[in-house]
N, C-alpha and C positions, 0 to 999 in steps of 0.2 A: 175198210179196205186202210183208212192212213196209217191208222193205228199199226194194222199188221203189216204196212210197208217201212214204216219207222223200226218197231221191232226185230223184223227180219232184218233190217239193212245191221242195226245192232250187232246179233245174234252171228251173221253170217259173214260179216267183214272181217273177221279174224282168215277164215278161207278164202279171201281176196274173192269174193262177190259183191258183186253190188246190186241194192234194191231200190229201185225210184217208180213212183207211180206220176204217169200223164193222165190227166182228166181232160177227156177230150172234147168235150161239149157237145152240142148239137152241131152234126155238119148235116149237108143235103146230100145226102147219099141215098141211094134206091130204099132202101129202108127209110128213110128220113123224110122224102118225098111223100109217103104214107099218110103225113098227118094235115094235110092240107095246106093252101095257100093262104089261108086266113091265117092259121097258128104261126105260119114260117113266117110269116111278117111280124106277127106280135113277138116273137123269138130274136128277129133282126133287131125291132127297135128296142129290145130288153138290154142289146150288147152296148158298151161304151163307144164304140167307134161304129157303132150301127149298121155292122155289115157283119155275116155268118164265116165261121173259119172258112179256111181253105182247106180241103183234105191232104195236098200234096205240101203245104207249108207243114202241116200236124208229122206228114211220114219224114219229111227232111229233119224236121227237130228228133224226132225217137233215133233216127240213123246217128244224125250227129249227137245225143246223150249217149248213146251207145259205144260210144269213141272216146269218152269223157272216164277217162280210170281213175280219178279222185271223186266225182259227185254220186256217193249214196247216202240213202234215205230221206231223199226229198220230193216234194209232191209238186209237181206243175200242172196248173190248171190252164189251158190251152182254149180258154174263152173265154172273152171280155164281158161278159156277165159279171156283175158284183155277188159274189155268195157269201 
């Protein structure tokens, strides 16, 4: 997916098409809550900041990114776990 993002950005840039990837990580959504409290706590401990990403912050980031006309071909890891 990362390679596709970078390749598409390079190929489509001449048409003024921007392509970026946002890696959201684990969020405590309705679907995420199904993994169980023990696993959620384990994921939280894996984060450098020892807290889970906030869905509202993620949404705000994506909206802000969509307004940046000069950013393309980038991968944004919205997760403080080291990958």
